[in-house]
C-alpha positions as CSV (number, residue, x, y, z in Angstrom):
1,F,-37.5,40.2,-2.9
2,D,-40.6,42.2,-2.9
3,Y,-39.9,44.0,-6.2
4,T,-42.4,44.3,-9.1
5,C,-41.0,43.5,-12.6
6,V,-42.3,46.1,-15.2
7,D,-41.8,46.7,-18.9
8,S,-41.2,50.4,-19.1
9,V,-40.0,53.5,-17.2
10,Q,-43.6,54.8,-17.1
11,A,-44.7,51.6,-15.3
12,L,-41.7,52.0,-12.9
13,R,-43.2,55.2,-11.5
14,K,-46.4,53.5,-10.5
15,H,-44.7,51.2,-7.9
16,Q,-42.7,51.9,-4.8
17,R,-40.2,49.1,-5.5
18,A,-39.8,47.8,-9.0
19,L,-37.3,47.0,-11.8
20,T,-37.1,46.8,-15.6
21,R,-35.4,44.5,-18.0
22,E,-32.9,47.2,-18.8
23,G,-31.6,47.1,-15.1
24,Q,-33.4,50.3,-13.8
25,V,-34.4,49.8,-10.1
26,R,-36.6,51.9,-8.0
27,H,-36.1,51.7,-4.2
28,G,-38.9,53.7,-2.8
29,N,-39.6,57.4,-3.5
30,T,-36.1,58.8,-3.0
31,R,-33.7,56.3,-4.6
32,H,-33.4,55.2,-8.2
33,E,-30.6,52.9,-9.4
34,K,-29.1,52.3,-12.9
35,D,-25.8,50.3,-13.0
36,D,-24.1,50.9,-16.4
37,R,-20.8,49.1,-15.5
38,H,-22.0,46.0,-17.3
39,Q,-24.8,44.7,-19.4
40,V,-27.9,43.5,-17.7
41,D,-28.0,40.4,-19.9
42,D,-24.4,39.4,-19.0
43,P,-24.9,36.1,-17.1
44,R,-21.6,36.5,-15.3
45,H,-23.2,39.0,-12.9
46,W,-26.4,37.0,-12.3
47,V,-27.2,35.5,-8.9
48,L,-30.0,33.0,-9.0
49,G,-31.2,30.6,-6.3
50,F,-28.9,28.8,-3.9
51,D,-26.7,26.8,-6.3
52,N,-23.8,28.4,-8.2
53,R,-22.7,25.3,-10.1
54,D,-24.0,26.7,-13.5
55,K,-22.3,30.0,-12.9
56,L,-19.0,28.2,-11.9
57,D,-19.2,26.2,-15.1
58,F,-19.7,29.4,-17.1
59,Y,-16.6,31.0,-15.4
60,K,-14.5,27.8,-16.1
61,K,-15.6,27.9,-19.8
62,Q,-14.8,31.6,-20.0
63,A,-11.4,31.1,-18.3
64,Q,-10.6,28.4,-20.9
65,E,-11.6,30.7,-23.7
66,L,-9.5,33.6,-22.2
67,A,-6.5,31.2,-21.7
68,E,-6.7,30.1,-25.4
69,Q,-7.0,33.8,-26.5
70,L,-4.0,34.7,-24.2
71,E,-1.9,31.9,-25.8
72,E,-2.9,33.2,-29.3
73,N,-1.9,36.7,-28.3
74,K,1.4,35.5,-27.0
75,R,2.1,33.7,-30.3
76,L,1.2,36.8,-32.3
77,A,3.4,39.0,-30.1
78,K,6.3,36.6,-30.5
79,E,5.9,36.7,-34.3
80,L,5.8,40.5,-34.3
81,R,9.0,40.6,-32.1
82,E,10.7,38.3,-34.5
83,K,9.6,40.4,-37.5
84,E,10.8,43.6,-35.7
85,E,14.2,42.1,-34.9
86,G,14.6,41.0,-38.6
87,A,13.7,44.5,-39.7
88,E,16.3,46.0,-37.3
89,K,19.0,43.6,-38.7
90,R,18.1,44.5,-42.3
91,A,18.2,48.2,-41.5
92,L,21.6,47.9,-39.8
93,S,22.9,46.1,-42.9
94,C,21.5,48.7,-45.2
95,Q,23.1,51.5,-43.1
96,T,26.5,49.7,-43.3
97,L,26.2,49.5,-47.1
98,V,25.3,53.1,-47.3
99,N,28.5,54.2,-45.3
100,M,30.9,52.0,-47.3
101,Q,33.2,53.3,-50.2
102,W,33.7,51.4,-53.4
103,E,37.4,51.0,-52.8
104,E,36.5,49.0,-49.6
105,I,34.6,46.6,-51.7
106,D,36.8,46.5,-54.9
107,I,39.7,44.3,-53.6
108,A,41.0,43.2,-57.1
109,P,43.5,46.0,-57.5
110,I,44.9,45.5,-54.0
111,I,45.4,41.8,-54.6
112,D,47.2,42.6,-57.9
113,R,49.4,45.0,-56.1
114,I,50.3,42.5,-53.4
115,N,51.2,39.8,-56.0
116,T,53.4,42.3,-57.9
117,I,55.3,43.2,-54.7
118,D,55.8,39.5,-53.8
119,K,57.3,38.9,-57.3
120,Q,59.7,41.8,-56.9
121,L,60.8,40.5,-53.5
122,E,61.4,37.0,-54.9
123,E,63.5,38.4,-57.8
124,I,65.6,40.4,-55.3
125,R,66.3,37.4,-53.1
126,R,67.3,35.2,-56.1
127,G,69.6,37.8,-57.3
128,N,71.4,38.4,-53.9
129,Q,73.4,35.6,-52.4
130,A,73.8,37.3,-49.1
131,L,70.1,37.7,-48.7
132,Q,69.6,34.0,-49.4
133,Q,72.1,33.1,-46.7
134,I,70.5,35.5,-44.2
135,Q,67.1,33.9,-45.1
136,Q,68.4,30.4,-44.4
137,R,69.9,31.5,-41.1
138,I,66.6,33.2,-40.2
139,E,64.7,30.0,-41.0
140,G,67.2,27.9,-39.0
141,A,67.0,30.3,-36.0
142,R,63.2,30.2,-36.2
143,S,63.2,26.4,-36.2
144,E,65.7,26.3,-33.3
145,L,63.6,28.9,-31.4
146,I,60.5,26.7,-31.8
147,K,62.4,23.7,-30.4
148,V,63.8,25.8,-27.5
149,N,60.3,27.1,-26.7
150,Q,58.9,23.6,-26.8
151,A,61.7,22.3,-24.5
152,Q,61.1,25.2,-22.1
153,Q,57.4,24.5,-22.0
154,D,58.1,20.9,-21.3
155,R,60.5,21.8,-18.4
156,R,57.9,24.1,-16.9
157,L,55.4,21.3,-17.0
158,D,57.8,19.0,-15.4
159,A,58.6,21.5,-12.7
160,R,54.9,22.0,-12.0
161,Q,54.4,18.3,-11.7
162,V,57.5,18.0,-9.4
163,E,56.1,20.8,-7.2
164,K,52.7,19.0,-7.1
165,D,54.4,15.7,-6.2
166,I,56.4,17.5,-3.5
167,L,53.2,19.0,-2.0
168,E,51.4,15.6,-2.0
169,K,54.4,13.7,-0.5
170,T,54.8,16.4,2.1
171,S,51.1,16.1,3.0
172,E,51.3,12.3,3.1
173,L,54.5,12.6,5.3
174,N,52.7,14.9,7.7
175,V,49.7,12.5,7.9
176,L,52.0,9.5,8.5
177,K,53.9,11.5,11.1
178,S,50.7,12.3,13.0
179,Y,49.5,8.7,12.6
180,S,52.7,7.2,13.9
181,A,52.7,9.7,16.8
182,D,49.1,8.6,17.8
183,R,49.9,4.8,17.4
184,T,52.9,3.3,18.9
185,L,53.6,-0.2,17.8
186,S,54.3,-2.9,20.4
187,P,57.5,-4.9,20.2
188,E,55.6,-7.9,18.8
189,Q,54.0,-5.7,16.1
190,R,57.4,-4.2,15.2
191,E,59.0,-7.6,14.9
192,G,56.1,-9.0,12.8
193,L,56.1,-6.0,10.5
194,A,59.9,-6.2,10.1
195,A,59.7,-9.9,9.3
196,R,57.1,-9.2,6.6
197,W,59.3,-6.5,5.1
198,R,62.2,-8.9,4.9
199,A,60.0,-11.5,3.2
200,L,59.3,-9.2,0.3
201,E,61.0,-10.4,-3.0
202,E,62.4,-7.0,-4.0
203,K,64.8,-4.9,-2.0
204,S,63.2,-1.8,-0.5
205,S,63.8,1.6,-2.2
206,L,62.1,5.0,-2.2
207,D,60.7,4.6,-5.7
208,K,59.3,1.2,-4.9
209,L,58.0,2.2,-1.5
210,D,54.4,2.7,-2.6
211,K,54.2,-0.6,-4.5
212,Q,55.7,-2.5,-1.6
213,M,53.4,-0.8,0.9
214,G,50.4,-1.8,-1.2
215,L,51.6,-5.4,-1.5
216,L,52.3,-5.6,2.2
217,E,48.9,-4.1,3.0
218,R,47.1,-6.7,0.8
219,R,49.0,-9.5,2.5
220,L,48.1,-8.2,5.9
221,N,44.4,-7.8,4.9
222,G,44.4,-11.4,3.6
223,E,45.9,-12.6,6.9
224,I,43.3,-10.5,8.9
225,R,40.4,-12.0,6.8
226,S,41.7,-15.5,7.3
227,L,42.1,-14.9,11.1
228,T,38.6,-13.3,11.2
229,D,37.1,-16.3,9.5
230,E,38.9,-18.6,11.8
231,R,37.8,-16.6,14.8
232,Y,34.2,-16.6,13.6
233,S,34.3,-20.4,13.1
234,L,35.8,-20.9,16.5
235,E,33.1,-18.6,18.1
236,K,30.3,-20.6,16.4
237,E,31.9,-23.8,17.6
238,I,32.1,-22.5,21.1
239,E,28.4,-21.3,20.9
240,N,27.4,-24.8,19.6
241,R,29.2,-26.4,22.6
242,F,27.5,-24.0,25.0
243,A,24.1,-24.7,23.4
244,D,24.7,-28.4,23.6
245,F,25.6,-28.1,27.2
246,K,22.4,-26.1,27.8
247,R,20.3,-28.7,26.1
248,R,21.8,-31.6,27.9
249,W,21.9,-29.9,31.4
250,P,19.2,-27.2,31.4
251,A,19.0,-27.1,35.2
252,E,22.8,-26.2,35.5
253,S,22.7,-23.6,32.7
254,S,19.3,-21.9,33.1
255,D,20.8,-18.6,33.9
256,L,23.5,-18.7,31.1
257,D,23.4,-17.7,27.5
258,A,25.0,-19.7,24.7
259,T,27.3,-16.8,23.7
260,P,31.0,-16.1,24.2
261,A,30.0,-13.5,26.8
262,S,29.1,-16.4,29.2
263,A,32.4,-18.2,28.6
264,A,33.7,-17.2,32.1
265,D,30.7,-18.8,33.7
266,F,31.0,-22.0,31.7
267,L,34.7,-22.2,32.4
268,A,33.9,-21.7,36.1
269,K,31.5,-24.7,36.0
270,L,34.2,-26.7,34.2
271,H,36.8,-25.8,36.9
272,R,34.3,-26.7,39.6
273,L,33.7,-30.1,38.0
274,E,37.5,-30.7,37.7
275,V,38.2,-29.6,41.3
276,D,35.2,-31.3,43.0
277,G,35.5,-34.5,41.1
278,L,32.9,-35.9,38.6
279,P,32.5,-39.4,40.2
280,R,31.4,-37.9,43.4
281,H,28.8,-35.7,41.6
282,E,27.7,-38.8,39.6
283,K,27.1,-40.7,42.9
284,R,25.2,-37.7,44.3
285,F,23.2,-37.5,41.1
286,F,22.1,-41.2,41.3
287,D,21.2,-40.7,45.0
288,L,19.0,-37.7,44.1
289,L,17.5,-39.5,41.2
290,K,16.6,-42.4,43.5
291,D,15.3,-40.4,46.4
292,Q,14.0,-36.9,45.5
293,S,12.8,-37.6,41.9
294,H,10.8,-40.6,43.2
295,Q,9.3,-38.5,46.0
296,N,8.4,-35.6,43.7
297,L,6.8,-37.8,41.1
298,A,4.9,-39.7,43.7
299,S,3.8,-36.4,45.2
300,L,2.6,-35.2,41.8
301,N,0.8,-38.5,41.1
302,S,-0.8,-38.4,44.5
303,H,-1.9,-34.8,44.0
304,L,-3.6,-35.6,40.7
305,R,-5.5,-38.5,42.3
306,Q,-6.5,-36.4,45.3
307,A,-7.7,-33.6,43.0
308,R,-9.8,-36.1,41.0
309,N,-11.3,-37.6,44.2
310,Q,-12.0,-34.2,45.5
311,I,-14.1,-33.4,42.4
312,R,-16.1,-36.6,43.0
313,E,-16.5,-35.8,46.7
314,R,-17.7,-32.3,46.0
315,M,-20.0,-33.5,43.3
316,E,-21.6,-35.9,45.8
317,L,-22.5,-32.9,48.0
318,V,-24.0,-31.3,44.9
319,N,-26.0,-34.5,44.2
320,E,-27.3,-34.5,47.8
321,G,-28.7,-31.1,47.2
322,L,-30.2,-32.0,43.8
323,Q,-31.8,-35.1,45.4
324,H,-34.0,-32.8,47.5
325,A,-34.8,-30.4,44.6
326,E,-37.5,-31.7,42.3
327,F,-36.6,-31.4,38.7
328,N,-39.8,-32.7,37.1
329,R,-42.8,-34.0,38.9
330,G,-41.5,-37.0,40.9
331,S,-37.9,-36.9,39.6
332,Y,-34.6,-35.2,40.4
333,L,-31.2,-34.8,38.7
334,R,-28.0,-36.5,39.5
335,I,-24.6,-35.4,38.0
336,D,-22.1,-38.1,37.4
337,V,-18.4,-37.6,36.9
338,I,-16.9,-39.7,34.0
339,D,-13.3,-39.9,32.8
340,R,-12.7,-38.4,29.3
341,Q,-9.8,-40.8,28.6
342,L,-7.7,-38.2,26.8
343,V,-4.8,-39.5,24.9
344,E,-2.2,-37.0,26.2
345,V,-3.3,-37.6,29.8
346,Q,-2.9,-41.4,29.4
347,D,0.5,-40.9,27.8
348,F,1.5,-38.6,30.7
349,K,0.4,-41.1,33.3
350,R,2.3,-43.9,31.5
351,L,5.5,-41.8,31.5
352,V,5.1,-41.1,35.2
353,H,4.5,-44.8,35.9
354,E,7.6,-45.7,33.9
355,A,9.7,-43.1,35.8
356,L,8.4,-44.4,39.2
357,S,9.0,-48.1,38.3
358,H,12.2,-49.8,39.5
359,A,13.0,-46.7,41.6
360,W,14.9,-48.7,44.3
361,I,17.0,-50.8,41.9
362,E,20.7,-49.9,42.0
363,D,21.3,-50.8,38.3
364,R,22.9,-47.8,36.6
365,E,21.5,-48.6,33.2
366,T,17.9,-48.7,34.6
367,A,18.6,-45.4,36.4
368,E,19.8,-43.8,33.2
369,R,16.7,-45.0,31.4
370,R,14.5,-43.6,34.3
371,F,16.4,-40.3,34.1
372,G,15.8,-40.1,30.4
373,I,12.1,-40.4,31.0
374,L,12.2,-37.9,33.8
375,R,14.1,-35.4,31.7
376,R,11.5,-35.7,28.9
377,I,8.7,-35.0,31.4
378,V,10.5,-32.0,32.9
379,E,11.5,-30.5,29.5
380,R,7.9,-30.7,28.3
381,L,6.6,-29.2,31.5
382,A,9.1,-26.3,31.4
383,D,8.9,-25.6,27.7
384,P,7.5,-22.1,27.1
385,D,6.2,-23.0,23.6
386,P,2.4,-22.3,23.4
387,Q,1.6,-25.8,22.2
388,Q,3.6,-27.3,25.2
389,R,1.8,-24.9,27.6
390,R,-1.6,-26.2,26.3
391,W,-0.3,-29.8,26.8
392,R,0.9,-28.9,30.4
393,E,-2.5,-27.5,31.2
394,A,-4.3,-30.5,29.8
395,V,-2.3,-33.1,31.8
396,L,-2.1,-31.1,35.1
397,D,-5.6,-29.6,35.2
398,V,-7.7,-32.4,36.6
399,R,-10.9,-30.6,35.7
400,Q,-10.2,-31.3,32.0
401,H,-9.8,-35.0,32.7
402,V,-13.5,-35.5,33.5
403,E,-16.9,-34.6,32.0
404,F,-20.2,-34.2,33.8
405,I,-23.4,-36.0,32.7
406,A,-26.8,-35.2,34.2
407,R,-29.2,-38.2,34.8
408,E,-32.9,-37.7,35.6
409,L,-33.9,-40.3,38.2
410,G,-37.2,-41.2,39.5
411,A,-38.4,-41.6,43.1
412,E,-37.1,-45.2,43.2
413,G,-33.8,-44.4,41.6
414,E,-34.8,-45.6,38.1
415,E,-33.2,-43.7,35.2
416,I,-35.6,-41.6,33.2
417,E,-33.3,-39.7,30.9
418,I,-29.7,-38.7,30.4
419,Y,-28.7,-35.1,29.6
420,R,-25.3,-34.6,27.9
421,S,-26.4,-31.2,26.6
422,G,-29.6,-29.3,25.9
423,A,-29.7,-30.2,22.3
424,G,-33.1,-31.6,21.1
425,K,-35.0,-30.1,24.1
426,S,-37.6,-27.4,24.1
427,G,-36.9,-23.9,25.3
428,G,-38.5,-24.5,28.7
429,Q,-36.6,-27.8,29.2
430,R,-33.3,-26.2,28.3
431,Q,-34.0,-23.3,30.6
432,K,-34.9,-25.7,33.5
433,L,-31.8,-27.8,32.9
434,A,-29.5,-24.7,32.6
435,T,-30.8,-23.2,35.9
436,T,-30.4,-26.5,37.7
437,C,-26.8,-26.9,36.4
438,L,-26.0,-23.3,37.2
439,A,-27.1,-23.7,40.8
440,A,-25.2,-27.0,41.1
441,A,-22.0,-25.3,39.6
442,L,-22.3,-22.4,42.1
443,R,-22.7,-24.8,44.9
444,Y,-19.7,-26.8,43.7
445,Q,-17.5,-23.7,43.5
446,L,-18.6,-22.2,46.8
447,S,-18.7,-25.3,48.9
448,G,-15.0,-25.0,50.0
449,T,-12.7,-27.7,51.2
450,D,-14.8,-28.4,54.4
451,H,-17.8,-29.4,52.2
452,K,-20.2,-27.1,54.1
453,S,-22.8,-24.8,52.7
454,P,-21.5,-21.3,52.0
455,A,-22.1,-19.0,54.9
456,Y,-22.5,-16.0,52.6
457,A,-23.6,-16.7,49.0
458,P,-26.0,-14.1,47.6
459,V,-27.3,-14.6,44.1
460,I,-28.6,-11.4,42.4
461,L,-31.0,-11.9,39.5
462,D,-32.0,-8.8,37.5
463,E,-35.3,-8.9,35.5
464,A,-35.7,-12.5,36.9
465,F,-38.4,-14.8,35.5
466,D,-39.7,-12.1,33.2
467,K,-40.6,-14.6,30.5
468,T,-41.2,-17.8,32.5
469,D,-44.3,-19.5,33.9
470,N,-45.1,-19.8,37.6
471,E,-44.1,-23.5,37.7
472,F,-40.6,-22.9,36.5
473,T,-40.2,-19.8,38.8
474,A,-41.1,-21.9,41.8
475,L,-38.8,-24.7,40.6
476,A,-35.8,-22.4,40.2
477,M,-36.3,-20.7,43.6
478,N,-36.6,-24.2,45.3
479,I,-33.3,-25.3,43.6
480,F,-31.3,-22.2,44.6
481,I,-32.7,-22.1,48.2
482,S,-32.0,-25.9,48.6
483,F,-28.3,-25.2,47.9
484,G,-28.1,-22.5,50.5
485,F,-28.1,-19.4,48.4
486,Q,-29.5,-16.1,49.5
487,M,-31.7,-14.7,46.6
488,V,-31.9,-11.0,45.7
489,V,-34.4,-10.8,42.9
490,A,-35.5,-7.9,40.7
491,T,-38.7,-8.9,39.0
492,P,-41.9,-7.3,37.4
493,L,-45.1,-7.3,39.3
494,K,-46.6,-10.4,37.7
495,S,-44.0,-12.7,39.4
496,V,-44.6,-11.3,42.9
497,M,-47.3,-13.8,43.9
498,T,-45.1,-16.8,42.9
499,L,-42.0,-15.5,44.7
500,E,-43.8,-14.7,48.0
501,P,-43.1,-18.0,49.7
502,F,-39.3,-17.8,49.0
503,I,-38.5,-14.2,50.0
504,G,-38.1,-12.5,53.4
505,G,-38.8,-9.0,52.4
506,A,-39.5,-6.8,49.4
507,C,-39.5,-3.2,48.2
508,F,-41.2,-1.4,45.3
509,V,-39.0,0.8,43.0
510,D,-40.5,3.5,40.9
511,I,-38.6,5.7,38.3
512,N,-40.3,9.0,37.3
513,E,-39.4,10.3,33.8
514,R,-36.1,8.3,33.9
515,Q,-34.6,10.9,36.2
516,R,-35.9,10.4,39.8
517,S,-36.5,7.1,41.5
518,G,-38.2,6.2,44.7
519,V,-38.2,3.1,46.9
520,L,-41.2,1.9,49.0
521,L,-40.5,-0.8,51.6
522,I,-43.2,-3.5,51.9
523,E,-43.7,-5.4,55.1
524,Y,-43.5,-9.3,55.0
525,D,-45.7,-11.6,57.0
526,D,-43.3,-14.5,58.1
527,D,-46.2,-16.6,59.4
528,R,-48.2,-16.6,56.2
529,K,-45.2,-16.2,53.9
530,R,-46.9,-13.3,52.2
531,L,-46.4,-9.6,51.5
532,N,-48.6,-7.1,53.3
533,L,-50.1,-5.6,50.1
534,P,-53.4,-3.8,49.8
535,E,-56.0,-6.1,48.4
536,Q,-56.6,-4.0,45.3
537,T,-52.9,-4.3,44.5
538,R,-52.9,-8.1,45.1
539,D,-56.0,-8.5,42.9
540,D,-54.3,-6.5,40.1
541,A,-51.2,-8.7,40.5
542,E,-53.2,-11.9,40.4
543,I,-55.0,-10.7,37.3
544,A,-51.6,-9.9,35.7
545,V,-50.3,-13.4,36.6
546,S,-53.4,-15.2,35.3
């Protein structure tokens, strides 16, 4: 604030806007201000800087002091009220004493007078025989009256209890009437209830009705609990039988649940077995086991062999392409397919072989053994458990049964090096190996069942060969083109000269301020395998490459 701080009122008049320590403020020539509502040195009204934490702490401290002072004032006010109430009580007592007469306090003469009268009455009674008889009769009548009043009180209580019992029994009777009206017992229920009433040890009567009803109810509840336990045990036994049936014959019960709700379906199957005849089904079972199971297992075994042979055949096509793509100077790669000899795959093949062996023998014992093996195979293949699913994928996915090893061969077919992975190689060697294997894998996936080169197989590389040398760039392009891929390459200017022999056209893309982009088509000379670039641009590119 543009105010001048001065020491006196005289100095205040010398400035247009100024203030003193006493709180006098001058706002120009026409306005002077002096706020006397509080002291200037009271920090509660100060506003300093942009942080009010000190002022807030001051207010909290002041609030704590005021709260303590308020509690002290409440305590003093309570003491004053108690003193005032005590003074009022003392004043009332004093006023009472002022208004009293001495005779009201001096009770000794009254007590003497009462004793004198009692003695006179006693002397009169002793001297009058008739009064004594009347007194005795009065005492007897008073005692009899007390007895009569007590008996009357007892009868009234009994009457109230009887009225209460009548109301309760009437209410219970109405409830029982409504209950019996809603529920009509069947003849079997009436007969069973009557038999249980007759089995009671005591003869039925109105006063024993509640006791006998409670006893009968407890017996019925015991019978109900016993029957419920028996029913639960039988249901569990039925469920166990159903579950055992599902485990032993899953194909026949795949759409059934091991619960009593499926009892009708299980009984229908039992009826069908009883009506159709089990021996005939058994003969049909052995016929199917001998014919269809052998055919299906043989088909599965043949499919696995064909899939493995197909991998080898397709890899031969890949190797034919790799033979014409130079890997290093004077060498090329060959990828061999080697069996992994997985334990679970060997066990699965052994089980299939055991199930197929002795397929045409009519011996029932041998057929049962073959069926046991076949059931184990089918159960594991159909098991939804995640571990069994992994096992099923491992034994049926032929691609997991083999591994691929790259061999670097010389011009005469001599073995130079074996690549099981890129470990231990330099960055350039790993990059060269990875690119070669990538092209081979794409060729393997896109070759199709007719083993021809893919008709349409574009490979798009963004920022291609940005950090590679010209030799590797030419090697990679030779590999991709030898496999029949159409290359679409986005690359910086330095790789253009190396890529010219492998492309059929080009365009230059420019982005201005990351908002507007433009494309310039560049003509391609098919005879010379070069781009028609201005010489200055080509010289700049060659300088960037070198």
